[in-house]
mmCIF file as Biopython writes it, N, C-alpha, C and O atoms, coordinates in Angstrom:
data_model
#
loop_
_atom_site.group_PDB
_atom_site.id
_atom_site.type_symbol
_atom_site.label_atom_id
_atom_site.label_alt_id
_atom_site.label_comp_id
_atom_site.label_asym_id
_atom_site.label_entity_id
_atom_site.label_seq_id
_atom_site.pdbx_PDB_ins_code
_atom_site.Cartn_x
_atom_site.Cartn_y
_atom_site.Cartn_z
_atom_site.occupancy
_atom_site.B_iso_or_equiv
_atom_site.auth_seq_id
_atom_site.auth_asym_id
_atom_site.pdbx_PDB_model_num
ATOM 1   N N  . MET A ? 1  ? -9.425  64.762 72.052  1.0 0.0 1  A 1 
ATOM 2   C CA . MET A ? 1  ? -9.072  63.652 72.535  1.0 0.0 1  A 1 
ATOM 3   C C  . MET A ? 1  ? -10.097 63.228 73.788  1.0 0.0 1  A 1 
ATOM 4   O O  . MET A ? 1  ? -10.683 62.146 73.824  1.0 0.0 1  A 1 
ATOM 5   N N  . LYS A ? 2  ? -10.211 64.279 74.819  1.0 0.0 2  A 1 
ATOM 6   C CA . LYS A ? 2  ? -10.890 64.107 75.770  1.0 0.0 2  A 1 
ATOM 7   C C  . LYS A ? 2  ? -12.591 64.192 75.651  1.0 0.0 2  A 1 
ATOM 8   O O  . LYS A ? 2  ? -13.441 63.931 76.503  1.0 0.0 2  A 1 
ATOM 9   N N  . LYS A ? 3  ? -12.740 64.676 74.212  1.0 0.0 3  A 1 
ATOM 10  C CA . LYS A ? 3  ? -14.147 64.638 73.812  1.0 0.0 3  A 1 
ATOM 11  C C  . LYS A ? 3  ? -14.705 63.026 73.412  1.0 0.0 3  A 1 
ATOM 12  O O  . LYS A ? 3  ? -15.802 62.486 73.563  1.0 0.0 3  A 1 
ATOM 13  N N  . LYS A ? 4  ? -13.587 62.617 72.917  1.0 0.0 4  A 1 
ATOM 14  C CA . LYS A ? 4  ? -13.673 61.352 72.316  1.0 0.0 4  A 1 
ATOM 15  C C  . LYS A ? 4  ? -14.035 60.600 73.783  1.0 0.0 4  A 1 
ATOM 16  O O  . LYS A ? 4  ? -15.126 60.129 74.104  1.0 0.0 4  A 1 
ATOM 17  N N  . THR A ? 5  ? -12.890 60.626 74.513  1.0 0.0 5  A 1 
ATOM 18  C CA . THR A ? 5  ? -12.949 59.537 75.749  1.0 0.0 5  A 1 
ATOM 19  C C  . THR A ? 5  ? -14.340 59.876 76.491  1.0 0.0 5  A 1 
ATOM 20  O O  . THR A ? 5  ? -14.993 58.924 76.919  1.0 0.0 5  A 1 
ATOM 21  N N  . PHE A ? 6  ? -14.811 61.161 76.659  1.0 0.0 6  A 1 
ATOM 22  C CA . PHE A ? 6  ? -16.034 61.459 77.133  1.0 0.0 6  A 1 
ATOM 23  C C  . PHE A ? 6  ? -17.091 60.669 76.442  1.0 0.0 6  A 1 
ATOM 24  O O  . PHE A ? 6  ? -17.801 59.833 76.998  1.0 0.0 6  A 1 
ATOM 25  N N  . ALA A ? 7  ? -17.144 61.042 75.029  1.0 0.0 7  A 1 
ATOM 26  C CA . ALA A ? 7  ? -18.179 60.180 74.204  1.0 0.0 7  A 1 
ATOM 27  C C  . ALA A ? 7  ? -18.292 58.579 74.575  1.0 0.0 7  A 1 
ATOM 28  O O  . ALA A ? 7  ? -19.382 58.027 74.724  1.0 0.0 7  A 1 
ATOM 29  N N  . ILE A ? 8  ? -17.111 57.948 74.695  1.0 0.0 8  A 1 
ATOM 30  C CA . ILE A ? 8  ? -16.821 56.666 75.072  1.0 0.0 8  A 1 
ATOM 31  C C  . ILE A ? 8  ? -17.553 56.159 76.350  1.0 0.0 8  A 1 
ATOM 32  O O  . ILE A ? 8  ? -18.237 55.140 76.442  1.0 0.0 8  A 1 
ATOM 33  N N  . GLY A ? 9  ? -17.265 57.101 77.347  1.0 0.0 9  A 1 
ATOM 34  C CA . GLY A ? 9  ? -17.593 56.845 78.715  1.0 0.0 9  A 1 
ATOM 35  C C  . GLY A ? 9  ? -19.088 56.689 78.735  1.0 0.0 9  A 1 
ATOM 36  O O  . GLY A ? 9  ? -19.677 55.683 79.129  1.0 0.0 9  A 1 
ATOM 37  N N  . VAL A ? 10 ? -19.670 57.844 78.247  1.0 0.0 10 A 1 
ATOM 38  C CA . VAL A ? 10 ? -20.870 58.019 78.264  1.0 0.0 10 A 1 
ATOM 39  C C  . VAL A ? 10 ? -21.800 56.823 77.533  1.0 0.0 10 A 1 
ATOM 40  O O  . VAL A ? 10 ? -22.889 56.544 78.035  1.0 0.0 10 A 1 
ATOM 41  N N  . LEU A ? 11 ? -21.398 56.234 76.508  1.0 0.0 11 A 1 
ATOM 42  C CA . LEU A ? 11 ? -21.867 55.177 75.789  1.0 0.0 11 A 1 
ATOM 43  C C  . LEU A ? 11 ? -21.549 53.970 76.381  1.0 0.0 11 A 1 
ATOM 44  O O  . LEU A ? 11 ? -22.355 53.045 76.290  1.0 0.0 11 A 1 
ATOM 45  N N  . ALA A ? 12 ? -20.296 53.799 77.090  1.0 0.0 12 A 1 
ATOM 46  C CA . ALA A ? 12 ? -20.499 52.611 78.092  1.0 0.0 12 A 1 
ATOM 47  C C  . ALA A ? 12 ? -21.327 52.819 79.114  1.0 0.0 12 A 1 
ATOM 48  O O  . ALA A ? 12 ? -22.027 51.816 79.257  1.0 0.0 12 A 1 
ATOM 49  N N  . VAL A ? 13 ? -21.591 53.692 79.935  1.0 0.0 13 A 1 
ATOM 50  C CA . VAL A ? 13 ? -22.562 53.844 80.999  1.0 0.0 13 A 1 
ATOM 51  C C  . VAL A ? 13 ? -23.910 53.733 80.533  1.0 0.0 13 A 1 
ATOM 52  O O  . VAL A ? 13 ? -24.678 53.221 81.348  1.0 0.0 13 A 1 
ATOM 53  N N  . ILE A ? 14 ? -24.382 54.067 79.468  1.0 0.0 14 A 1 
ATOM 54  C CA . ILE A ? 14 ? -25.873 53.726 78.606  1.0 0.0 14 A 1 
ATOM 55  C C  . ILE A ? 14 ? -25.605 52.192 78.235  1.0 0.0 14 A 1 
ATOM 56  O O  . ILE A ? 14 ? -26.669 51.584 78.349  1.0 0.0 14 A 1 
ATOM 57  N N  . LEU A ? 15 ? -24.748 51.496 77.903  1.0 0.0 15 A 1 
ATOM 58  C CA . LEU A ? 15 ? -24.725 50.201 77.497  1.0 0.0 15 A 1 
ATOM 59  C C  . LEU A ? 15 ? -25.034 49.495 78.879  1.0 0.0 15 A 1 
ATOM 60  O O  . LEU A ? 15 ? -25.869 48.591 78.891  1.0 0.0 15 A 1 
ATOM 61  N N  . VAL A ? 16 ? -24.361 49.890 80.094  1.0 0.0 16 A 1 
ATOM 62  C CA . VAL A ? 16 ? -24.333 49.090 81.025  1.0 0.0 16 A 1 
ATOM 63  C C  . VAL A ? 16 ? -25.645 49.392 81.648  1.0 0.0 16 A 1 
ATOM 64  O O  . VAL A ? 16 ? -26.258 48.432 82.116  1.0 0.0 16 A 1 
ATOM 65  N N  . PHE A ? 17 ? -26.255 50.758 81.740  1.0 0.0 17 A 1 
ATOM 66  C CA . PHE A ? 17 ? -27.788 50.535 82.082  1.0 0.0 17 A 1 
ATOM 67  C C  . PHE A ? 17 ? -28.620 49.737 81.339  1.0 0.0 17 A 1 
ATOM 68  O O  . PHE A ? 17 ? -29.466 49.023 81.878  1.0 0.0 17 A 1 
ATOM 69  N N  . LEU A ? 18 ? -28.456 49.792 80.135  1.0 0.0 18 A 1 
ATOM 70  C CA . LEU A ? 18 ? -29.387 48.836 79.492  1.0 0.0 18 A 1 
ATOM 71  C C  . LEU A ? 18 ? -29.439 47.284 79.737  1.0 0.0 18 A 1 
ATOM 72  O O  . LEU A ? 18 ? -30.408 46.530 79.822  1.0 0.0 18 A 1 
ATOM 73  N N  . ALA A ? 19 ? -27.983 47.029 79.828  1.0 0.0 19 A 1 
ATOM 74  C CA . ALA A ? 19 ? -27.870 45.808 80.263  1.0 0.0 19 A 1 
ATOM 75  C C  . ALA A ? 19 ? -28.554 45.158 81.730  1.0 0.0 19 A 1 
ATOM 76  O O  . ALA A ? 19 ? -29.146 44.079 81.782  1.0 0.0 19 A 1 
ATOM 77  N N  . VAL A ? 20 ? -28.343 46.002 82.789  1.0 0.0 20 A 1 
ATOM 78  C CA . VAL A ? 20 ? -28.883 45.902 83.698  1.0 0.0 20 A 1 
ATOM 79  C C  . VAL A ? 20 ? -30.662 45.951 83.456  1.0 0.0 20 A 1 
ATOM 80  O O  . VAL A ? 20 ? -31.425 45.055 83.819  1.0 0.0 20 A 1 
ATOM 81  N N  . TYR A ? 21 ? -30.959 46.880 82.947  1.0 0.0 21 A 1 
ATOM 82  C CA . TYR A ? 21 ? -32.369 47.061 82.672  1.0 0.0 21 A 1 
ATOM 83  C C  . TYR A ? 21 ? -33.221 45.742 82.236  1.0 0.0 21 A 1 
ATOM 84  O O  . TYR A ? 21 ? -34.249 45.306 82.754  1.0 0.0 21 A 1 
ATOM 85  N N  . PHE A ? 22 ? -32.474 45.235 81.114  1.0 0.0 22 A 1 
ATOM 86  C CA . PHE A ? 22 ? -33.013 43.988 80.370  1.0 0.0 22 A 1 
ATOM 87  C C  . PHE A ? 22 ? -32.480 42.811 81.079  1.0 0.0 22 A 1 
ATOM 88  O O  . PHE A ? 22 ? -32.919 41.695 80.806  1.0 0.0 22 A 1 
ATOM 89  N N  . GLY A ? 23 ? -31.552 42.982 81.980  1.0 0.0 23 A 1 
ATOM 90  C CA . GLY A ? 23 ? -31.013 41.671 82.440  1.0 0.0 23 A 1 
ATOM 91  C C  . GLY A ? 23 ? -31.679 41.240 83.813  1.0 0.0 23 A 1 
ATOM 92  O O  . GLY A ? 23 ? -31.760 40.055 84.136  1.0 0.0 23 A 1 
ATOM 93  N N  . LEU A ? 24 ? -32.142 42.263 84.588  1.0 0.0 24 A 1 
ATOM 94  C CA . LEU A ? 24 ? -32.608 42.079 85.953  1.0 0.0 24 A 1 
ATOM 95  C C  . LEU A ? 24 ? -34.220 41.546 85.500  1.0 0.0 24 A 1 
ATOM 96  O O  . LEU A ? 24 ? -34.820 42.159 84.616  1.0 0.0 24 A 1 
ATOM 97  N N  . ASP A ? 25 ? -34.765 40.506 86.104  1.0 0.0 25 A 1 
ATOM 98  C CA . ASP A ? 25 ? -35.978 40.085 86.142  1.0 0.0 25 A 1 
ATOM 99  C C  . ASP A ? 25 ? -37.011 40.868 87.074  1.0 0.0 25 A 1 
ATOM 100 O O  . ASP A ? 25 ? -36.605 41.481 88.062  1.0 0.0 25 A 1 
ATOM 101 N N  . SER A ? 26 ? -38.245 40.829 86.755  1.0 0.0 26 A 1 
ATOM 102 C CA . SER A ? 26 ? -39.122 41.764 87.374  1.0 0.0 26 A 1 
ATOM 103 C C  . SER A ? 26 ? -39.819 40.955 88.418  1.0 0.0 26 A 1 
ATOM 104 O O  . SER A ? 26 ? -41.042 41.072 88.488  1.0 0.0 26 A 1 
ATOM 105 N N  . SER A ? 27 ? -39.226 40.181 89.205  1.0 0.0 27 A 1 
ATOM 106 C CA . SER A ? 27 ? -39.922 39.342 90.617  1.0 0.0 27 A 1 
ATOM 107 C C  . SER A ? 27 ? -40.038 40.547 91.599  1.0 0.0 27 A 1 
ATOM 108 O O  . SER A ? 27 ? -39.474 41.641 91.614  1.0 0.0 27 A 1 
ATOM 109 N N  . THR A ? 28 ? -40.968 39.966 92.418  1.0 0.0 28 A 1 
ATOM 110 C CA . THR A ? 28 ? -41.525 40.797 93.615  1.0 0.0 28 A 1 
ATOM 111 C C  . THR A ? 28 ? -41.041 39.944 94.965  1.0 0.0 28 A 1 
ATOM 112 O O  . THR A ? 28 ? -40.441 38.871 94.927  1.0 0.0 28 A 1 
ATOM 113 N N  . PRO A ? 29 ? -41.338 40.482 95.857  1.0 0.0 29 A 1 
ATOM 114 C CA . PRO A ? 29 ? -40.728 39.734 97.169  1.0 0.0 29 A 1 
ATOM 115 C C  . PRO A ? 29 ? -42.157 39.106 97.613  1.0 0.0 29 A 1 
ATOM 116 O O  . PRO A ? 29 ? -43.276 39.561 97.374  1.0 0.0 29 A 1 
ATOM 117 N N  . PRO A ? 30 ? -41.732 37.687 98.475  1.0 0.0 30 A 1 
ATOM 118 C CA . PRO A ? 30 ? -42.836 36.926 98.646  1.0 0.0 30 A 1 
ATOM 119 C C  . PRO A ? 30 ? -43.972 37.432 99.561  1.0 0.0 30 A 1 
ATOM 120 O O  . PRO A ? 30 ? -43.749 37.859 100.693 1.0 0.0 30 A 1 
ATOM 121 N N  . GLY A ? 31 ? -45.177 37.361 99.020  1.0 0.0 31 A 1 
ATOM 122 C CA . GLY A ? 31 ? -46.330 37.748 99.596  1.0 0.0 31 A 1 
ATOM 123 C C  . GLY A ? 31 ? -46.855 38.964 98.756  1.0 0.0 31 A 1 
ATOM 124 O O  . GLY A ? 31 ? -48.011 39.339 98.950  1.0 0.0 31 A 1 
ATOM 125 N N  . GLN A ? 32 ? -46.129 39.549 97.907  1.0 0.0 32 A 1 
ATOM 126 C CA . GLN A ? 32 ? -46.833 40.463 96.994  1.0 0.0 32 A 1 
ATOM 127 C C  . GLN A ? 32 ? -46.904 39.996 95.713  1.0 0.0 32 A 1 
ATOM 128 O O  . GLN A ? 32 ? -46.242 39.131 95.139  1.0 0.0 32 A 1 
ATOM 129 N N  . GLU A ? 33 ? -48.078 40.904 95.235  1.0 0.0 33 A 1 
ATOM 130 C CA . GLU A ? 33 ? -48.517 40.231 93.837  1.0 0.0 33 A 1 
ATOM 131 C C  . GLU A ? 33 ? -47.494 40.910 92.783  1.0 0.0 33 A 1 
ATOM 132 O O  . GLU A ? 33 ? -46.870 41.971 92.817  1.0 0.0 33 A 1 
ATOM 133 N N  . PRO A ? 34 ? -47.565 40.003 91.960  1.0 0.0 34 A 1 
ATOM 134 C CA . PRO A ? 34 ? -46.472 40.405 90.660  1.0 0.0 34 A 1 
ATOM 135 C C  . PRO A ? 34 ? -46.835 41.654 89.884  1.0 0.0 34 A 1 
ATOM 136 O O  . PRO A ? 34 ? -47.960 42.059 89.594  1.0 0.0 34 A 1 
ATOM 137 N N  . LEU A ? 35 ? -45.558 42.223 89.586  1.0 0.0 35 A 1 
ATOM 138 C CA . LEU A ? 35 ? -45.684 43.448 88.893  1.0 0.0 35 A 1 
ATOM 139 C C  . LEU A ? 35 ? -46.675 43.277 87.451  1.0 0.0 35 A 1 
ATOM 140 O O  . LEU A ? 35 ? -46.670 42.212 86.833  1.0 0.0 35 A 1 
ATOM 141 N N  . ALA A ? 36 ? -47.393 44.288 87.072  1.0 0.0 36 A 1 
ATOM 142 C CA . ALA A ? 36 ? -48.237 44.302 85.820  1.0 0.0 36 A 1 
ATOM 143 C C  . ALA A ? 36 ? -48.046 45.861 85.066  1.0 0.0 36 A 1 
ATOM 144 O O  . ALA A ? 36 ? -47.748 46.952 85.552  1.0 0.0 36 A 1 
ATOM 145 N N  . THR A ? 37 ? -48.334 45.468 83.765  1.0 0.0 37 A 1 
ATOM 146 C CA . THR A ? 37 ? -48.380 46.927 82.799  1.0 0.0 37 A 1 
ATOM 147 C C  . THR A ? 37 ? -49.624 47.011 82.802  1.0 0.0 37 A 1 
ATOM 148 O O  . THR A ? 37 ? -50.425 46.079 82.732  1.0 0.0 37 A 1 
ATOM 149 N N  . LEU A ? 38 ? -49.901 48.477 82.909  1.0 0.0 38 A 1 
ATOM 150 C CA . LEU A ? 38 ? -51.227 49.058 83.002  1.0 0.0 38 A 1 
ATOM 151 C C  . LEU A ? 38 ? -51.889 49.475 81.754  1.0 0.0 38 A 1 
ATOM 152 O O  . LEU A ? 38 ? -51.488 50.451 81.120  1.0 0.0 38 A 1 
ATOM 153 N N  . THR A ? 39 ? -52.912 48.745 81.379  1.0 0.0 39 A 1 
ATOM 154 C CA . THR A ? 39 ? -53.385 48.822 79.958  1.0 0.0 39 A 1 
ATOM 155 C C  . THR A ? 39 ? -54.992 49.113 80.309  1.0 0.0 39 A 1 
ATOM 156 O O  . THR A ? 39 ? -55.478 48.903 81.420  1.0 0.0 39 A 1 
ATOM 157 N N  . THR A ? 40 ? -55.591 49.538 79.379  1.0 0.0 40 A 1 
ATOM 158 C CA . THR A ? 40 ? -57.124 49.966 79.345  1.0 0.0 40 A 1 
ATOM 159 C C  . THR A ? 40 ? -57.878 48.598 79.491  1.0 0.0 40 A 1 
ATOM 160 O O  . THR A ? 40 ? -59.062 48.641 79.825  1.0 0.0 40 A 1 
ATOM 161 N N  . ALA A ? 41 ? -57.361 47.555 79.295  1.0 0.0 41 A 1 
ATOM 162 C CA . ALA A ? 41 ? -58.118 46.402 79.568  1.0 0.0 41 A 1 
ATOM 163 C C  . ALA A ? 41 ? -58.096 45.738 80.945  1.0 0.0 41 A 1 
ATOM 164 O O  . ALA A ? 41 ? -58.892 44.847 81.240  1.0 0.0 41 A 1 
ATOM 165 N N  . ASN A ? 42 ? -56.960 46.296 81.956  1.0 0.0 42 A 1 
ATOM 166 C CA . ASN A ? 42 ? -57.026 45.933 83.316  1.0 0.0 42 A 1 
ATOM 167 C C  . ASN A ? 42 ? -56.874 47.159 83.990  1.0 0.0 42 A 1 
ATOM 168 O O  . ASN A ? 42 ? -56.360 47.182 85.109  1.0 0.0 42 A 1 
ATOM 169 N N  . PHE A ? 43 ? -57.245 48.126 83.458  1.0 0.0 43 A 1 
ATOM 170 C CA . PHE A ? 43 ? -57.341 49.329 84.487  1.0 0.0 43 A 1 
ATOM 171 C C  . PHE A ? 43 ? -58.164 49.024 85.893  1.0 0.0 43 A 1 
ATOM 172 O O  . PHE A ? 43 ? -57.711 49.157 87.030  1.0 0.0 43 A 1 
ATOM 173 N N  . ALA A ? 44 ? -59.600 48.544 85.488  1.0 0.0 44 A 1 
ATOM 174 C CA . ALA A ? 44 ? -60.564 48.106 86.745  1.0 0.0 44 A 1 
ATOM 175 C C  . ALA A ? 44 ? -60.114 47.309 87.473  1.0 0.0 44 A 1 
ATOM 176 O O  . ALA A ? 44 ? -60.535 47.484 88.616  1.0 0.0 44 A 1 
ATOM 177 N N  . ALA A ? 45 ? -59.331 46.354 87.364  1.0 0.0 45 A 1 
ATOM 178 C CA . ALA A ? 45 ? -58.806 45.315 88.527  1.0 0.0 45 A 1 
ATOM 179 C C  . ALA A ? 45 ? -57.336 46.163 88.831  1.0 0.0 45 A 1 
ATOM 180 O O  . ALA A ? 45 ? -56.784 45.817 89.875  1.0 0.0 45 A 1 
ATOM 181 N N  . PHE A ? 46 ? -56.859 46.900 88.281  1.0 0.0 46 A 1 
ATOM 182 C CA . PHE A ? 46 ? -55.706 47.931 89.070  1.0 0.0 46 A 1 
ATOM 183 C C  . PHE A ? 46 ? -56.243 48.668 90.088  1.0 0.0 46 A 1 
ATOM 184 O O  . PHE A ? 46 ? -55.627 48.765 91.149  1.0 0.0 46 A 1 
ATOM 185 N N  . GLU A ? 47 ? -57.660 49.383 89.871  1.0 0.0 47 A 1 
ATOM 186 C CA . GLU A ? 47 ? -58.296 50.228 90.884  1.0 0.0 47 A 1 
ATOM 187 C C  . GLU A ? 47 ? -58.733 49.482 91.975  1.0 0.0 47 A 1 
ATOM 188 O O  . GLU A ? 47 ? -58.705 49.781 93.169  1.0 0.0 47 A 1 
ATOM 189 N N  . GLU A ? 48 ? -59.163 48.420 91.395  1.0 0.0 48 A 1 
ATOM 190 C CA . GLU A ? 48 ? -59.658 47.417 92.751  1.0 0.0 48 A 1 
ATOM 191 C C  . GLU A ? 48 ? -58.793 47.041 93.602  1.0 0.0 48 A 1 
ATOM 192 O O  . GLU A ? 48 ? -58.983 47.146 94.814  1.0 0.0 48 A 1 
ATOM 193 N N  . SER A ? 49 ? -57.720 46.549 93.075  1.0 0.0 49 A 1 
ATOM 194 C CA . SER A ? 49 ? -56.444 45.910 94.076  1.0 0.0 49 A 1 
ATOM 195 C C  . SER A ? 49 ? -55.748 47.499 94.786  1.0 0.0 49 A 1 
ATOM 196 O O  . SER A ? 49 ? -55.332 47.515 95.945  1.0 0.0 49 A 1 
ATOM 197 N N  . PHE A ? 50 ? -55.723 48.457 94.102  1.0 0.0 50 A 1 
ATOM 198 C CA . PHE A ? 50 ? -55.201 49.892 94.654  1.0 0.0 50 A 1 
ATOM 199 C C  . PHE A ? 50 ? -56.066 50.284 95.806  1.0 0.0 50 A 1 
ATOM 200 O O  . PHE A ? 50 ? -55.541 50.657 96.854  1.0 0.0 50 A 1 
ATOM 201 N N  . ASP A ? 51 ? -57.276 50.225 95.680  1.0 0.0 51 A 1 
ATOM 202 C CA . ASP A ? 51 ? -58.138 50.502 96.816  1.0 0.0 51 A 1 
ATOM 203 C C  . ASP A ? 51 ? -58.508 49.628 97.996  1.0 0.0 51 A 1 
ATOM 204 O O  . ASP A ? 51 ? -59.156 49.929 98.999  1.0 0.0 51 A 1 
ATOM 205 N N  . LYS A ? 52 ? -57.959 48.494 97.655  1.0 0.0 52 A 1 
ATOM 206 C CA . LYS A ? 52 ? -58.157 47.227 98.471  1.0 0.0 52 A 1 
ATOM 207 C C  . LYS A ? 52 ? -57.169 47.365 99.673  1.0 0.0 52 A 1 
ATOM 208 O O  . LYS A ? 52 ? -57.547 47.162 100.827 1.0 0.0 52 A 1 
ATOM 209 N N  . SER A ? 53 ? -55.936 47.706 99.368  1.0 0.0 53 A 1 
ATOM 210 C CA . SER A ? 53 ? -54.581 47.950 100.589 1.0 0.0 53 A 1 
ATOM 211 C C  . SER A ? 53 ? -55.090 49.237 101.244 1.0 0.0 53 A 1 
ATOM 212 O O  . SER A ? 53 ? -55.222 50.166 100.448 1.0 0.0 53 A 1 
ATOM 213 N N  . THR A ? 54 ? -55.428 49.519 102.614 1.0 0.0 54 A 1 
ATOM 214 C CA . THR A ? 54 ? -55.228 50.625 103.040 1.0 0.0 54 A 1 
ATOM 215 C C  . THR A ? 54 ? -54.317 50.642 104.215 1.0 0.0 54 A 1 
ATOM 216 O O  . THR A ? 54 ? -54.371 51.506 105.091 1.0 0.0 54 A 1 
ATOM 217 N N  . GLU A ? 55 ? -53.453 49.622 104.194 1.0 0.0 55 A 1 
ATOM 218 C CA . GLU A ? 55 ? -52.367 49.554 105.320 1.0 0.0 55 A 1 
ATOM 219 C C  . GLU A ? 55 ? -51.160 50.107 104.607 1.0 0.0 55 A 1 
ATOM 220 O O  . GLU A ? 55 ? -50.808 49.632 103.526 1.0 0.0 55 A 1 
ATOM 221 N N  . GLY A ? 56 ? -50.457 51.195 105.244 1.0 0.0 56 A 1 
ATOM 222 C CA . GLY A ? 56 ? -49.140 51.949 104.846 1.0 0.0 56 A 1 
ATOM 223 C C  . GLY A ? 56 ? -49.503 52.923 103.703 1.0 0.0 56 A 1 
ATOM 224 O O  . GLY A ? 56 ? -50.655 53.336 103.568 1.0 0.0 56 A 1 
ATOM 225 N N  . PRO A ? 57 ? -48.390 53.314 102.802 1.0 0.0 57 A 1 
ATOM 226 C CA . PRO A ? 57 ? -48.488 53.985 101.599 1.0 0.0 57 A 1 
ATOM 227 C C  . PRO A ? 57 ? -48.592 53.167 100.549 1.0 0.0 57 A 1 
ATOM 228 O O  . PRO A ? 57 ? -48.220 51.994 100.520 1.0 0.0 57 A 1 
ATOM 229 N N  . ARG A ? 58 ? -49.123 53.808 99.634  1.0 0.0 58 A 1 
ATOM 230 C CA . ARG A ? 58 ? -49.265 52.999 98.254  1.0 0.0 58 A 1 
ATOM 231 C C  . ARG A ? 58 ? -48.511 54.102 97.358  1.0 0.0 58 A 1 
ATOM 232 O O  . ARG A ? 58 ? -48.288 55.263 97.702  1.0 0.0 58 A 1 
ATOM 233 N N  . LEU A ? 59 ? -48.160 53.488 96.120  1.0 0.0 59 A 1 
ATOM 234 C CA . LEU A ? 59 ? -47.205 54.233 95.359  1.0 0.0 59 A 1 
ATOM 235 C C  . LEU A ? 59 ? -47.719 53.606 93.719  1.0 0.0 59 A 1 
ATOM 236 O O  . LEU A ? 59 ? -47.964 52.406 93.593  1.0 0.0 59 A 1 
ATOM 237 N N  . VAL A ? 60 ? -47.830 54.518 92.602  1.0 0.0 60 A 1 
ATOM 238 C CA . VAL A ? 60 ? -48.046 54.300 91.654  1.0 0.0 60 A 1 
ATOM 239 C C  . VAL A ? 60 ? -47.030 55.062 90.842  1.0 0.0 60 A 1 
ATOM 240 O O  . VAL A ? 60 ? -47.096 56.291 90.826  1.0 0.0 60 A 1 
ATOM 241 N N  . LEU A ? 61 ? -46.005 54.364 90.100  1.0 0.0 61 A 1 
ATOM 242 C CA . LEU A ? 61 ? -44.902 54.953 89.161  1.0 0.0 61 A 1 
ATOM 243 C C  . LEU A ? 61 ? -45.189 54.825 87.876  1.0 0.0 61 A 1 
ATOM 244 O O  . LEU A ? 61 ? -45.084 53.715 87.355  1.0 0.0 61 A 1 
ATOM 245 N N  . LEU A ? 62 ? -45.597 55.926 87.144  1.0 0.0 62 A 1 
ATOM 246 C CA . LEU A ? 62 ? -45.730 55.714 85.783  1.0 0.0 62 A 1 
ATOM 247 C C  . LEU A ? 62 ? -44.915 56.626 84.931  1.0 0.0 62 A 1 
ATOM 248 O O  . LEU A ? 62 ? -44.939 57.853 84.837  1.0 0.0 62 A 1 
ATOM 249 N N  . LEU A ? 63 ? -44.014 55.511 84.189  1.0 0.0 63 A 1 
ATOM 250 C CA . LEU A ? 63 ? -43.019 55.866 83.176  1.0 0.0 63 A 1 
ATOM 251 C C  . LEU A ? 63 ? -43.374 56.474 82.029  1.0 0.0 63 A 1 
ATOM 252 O O  . LEU A ? 63 ? -44.461 56.029 81.660  1.0 0.0 63 A 1 
ATOM 253 N N  . SER A ? 64 ? -42.854 57.466 81.143  1.0 0.0 64 A 1 
ATOM 254 C CA . SER A ? 64 ? -42.878 57.490 79.862  1.0 0.0 64 A 1 
ATOM 255 C C  . SER A ? 64 ? -41.997 58.218 79.137  1.0 0.0 64 A 1 
ATOM 256 O O  . SER A ? 64 ? -41.396 59.218 79.529  1.0 0.0 64 A 1 
ATOM 257 N N  . PRO A ? 65 ? -41.920 57.647 77.964  1.0 0.0 65 A 1 
ATOM 258 C CA . PRO A ? 65 ? -40.591 57.906 77.096  1.0 0.0 65 A 1 
ATOM 259 C C  . PRO A ? 65 ? -40.781 59.735 76.841  1.0 0.0 65 A 1 
ATOM 260 O O  . PRO A ? 65 ? -39.694 60.217 76.524  1.0 0.0 65 A 1 
ATOM 261 N N  . THR A ? 66 ? -41.780 60.665 76.910  1.0 0.0 66 A 1 
ATOM 262 C CA . THR A ? 66 ? -41.680 61.881 76.528  1.0 0.0 66 A 1 
ATOM 263 C C  . THR A ? 66 ? -41.604 62.750 77.519  1.0 0.0 66 A 1 
ATOM 264 O O  . THR A ? 66 ? -41.504 63.954 77.279  1.0 0.0 66 A 1 
#
């Protein structure tokens, strides 16, 4: 019985995370450029905009399913 309850709990948590992930918009604060998906077609533009800003720390977040 505890294994079944645990499995249902894990499934519920996964479903909540998926709902939040797909339900939230990808808006940015005012004054910040919109989010972009990095591809080979827009990599040069990404490098240019990344190197343009010298104030404060810069962060690149790479997410991979593997």
